[in-house]
N, C-alpha and C positions, 0 to 999 in steps of 0.2 A: 902339673905346672908347666913342664917343658912343652907339652902339647899345646897349651893355651898360648905360650910365648911364640911357638912356631906358627900357629894359626894367625895370631895378631901380626906377626912379621909378614906373612903371605898377604894378608888383607892390605897392609900398608903399601907393599910393593905394587899390587895390582891397582890400588886406587891412585897411586902417584902416576903410574904409566897411563892410566885412563885419562887423567887430566892433562898430560903432556902431549897427547895425540893431536895432530893437526886437524883442522876442520877441512872438509871437502865440499866442493860445490859441483853440481851437475849442470852440464851444458849439453843441450840436444840440438842437433842440426838435421837438415834435410837438404840433399844435393839434387839440383835440377840441371837439365841441359836441353835447351830448345823445347820447353814445354813439357818435358817428360821427367819423371823421377829417375834418378840415376843409380841403378843397382851396381854394386861392386866397385865403387869409387874408393880409393885408398885414403885413409885418414891417418896422418902421422902427427903425434904430439911431441914437440921438442922443448927441452928446457936447457938454456945456455948452449944451444946447438947440438945437444945430445938427445937421441931418440929415446923416449921413455915409455911410449905406448903406441901401438898400431892396431888399427881395426879396418874393416870395410863396411860400406853401407849395405843395408838390407835391401830386399826386393823393392821396397817403397822409397829407397834412397835415404833412409834415416840412419842416424848414428847417435851414440851417447858417450860422453867422456866425463869422468870425475877428476877434478883438479884440486890440489891442495891450496890452502890459504897462504898468503904472503909470498907468492911466487909470480914469475912471468913466464909465459909459454908462447910458442908459435905453433899454430895448427896448420899443417899443409894438407890441402884437399886436392887429389889428383886422379886422373883417369887417362889411360892411353889415348893419344890423339886430341886431348883437350888441354887447354892452358891450366896450369896449377894455380890455385888461389891460396894465399897465405893470410891467416887471421892472427892477430896479436891479442892475447888474453892476459890481463893483469888481475891477480886476486889479492893485491896489496890492500892494507887497511881493513882486513877482515878477521884477524886472529882473535880479537876481543869480543866479537859479536856473541850475544847471548840468545839469539833467535835464529830460526831456520830461514835462510835466504831462498826465495823461490827459484825453481829451475829456470835457466835462461834458454829460450828457444830462438833459433835463427835459421835462415835459409841461405844457401850458397848456390850461385849460378855459374856453371862452367861453359865456356865457349870453345870452338875449334881453335887449335893452334894455328898461328900465322906468324910469319917472320915480319918484324917491323924494326925500324931504327930505334925503337924505344924499349928494347928488350930488358934494359936495366930496371924498368918499372915493374917487371914481373917478380923481382926479388923483394919488393917492398910490400909489407902487409897491406891488404886492401881496406881493412878496418881494425879498430881497436875496441875491444870489449873490456870494460872495467867496472868496478863497484862504485855506486853513488850512495854515500852515507845518508844523505837527506831522504832519498826515496827508498832506502834499505833494499836495494836491488841492483843487479848488473844491468848495464845498458851499452848501446853502441855509441861511441863518442863521435858526434857529428863534427866537432872541431877538427879532430884528426882526419876524418874523411875529406873535409874541405881543404886541409893543408896538403893532402896527397893529390887531390884534384888540381890544386894550384901548381904543385911541383910538376905534375904531368904536363900541364899547359906550358909552363916555362921551358921544359925540355923540348917539347914540340916546337915552340917558337924559336928557340936557339938553333934547332936542327934546320928549320926553314931558312933562317938567316944565313947559316953556313952554306947551304945549297945555292943561294942566290949569287 
């Protein structure tokens, strides 16, 4: 009887912890620079400013990261002598999903570092990847990209006015 009670207790503990685990989503990227796949680029995943995962790209410039649901991450892609790119990934509104979300693939292009009066723009994520409930998939938010492009243009316009 005690054995049956112990086994039942263990079963309940394992089934409860199984249900409480967060979902994870896979994001695969490929880093390029001037037409070439970029081997050895550093990929840093941060949550609330804290480094939670780090990897480097393979010989073909590819990398893969698994991110938990209901979180916000920034992914910094860097390589010596090239400008770092920052990507913002939101996995909000995904905890209750009862189906597997497809892997999200994306490309990142790094260019040579150069000093400009717009260096503060380098600290802003270049794109936002988030979940679309209607399409049941992750996507790059074009609205965010347009807002960043407009902000960039306003900063450049203001800088030109100050110089005159």
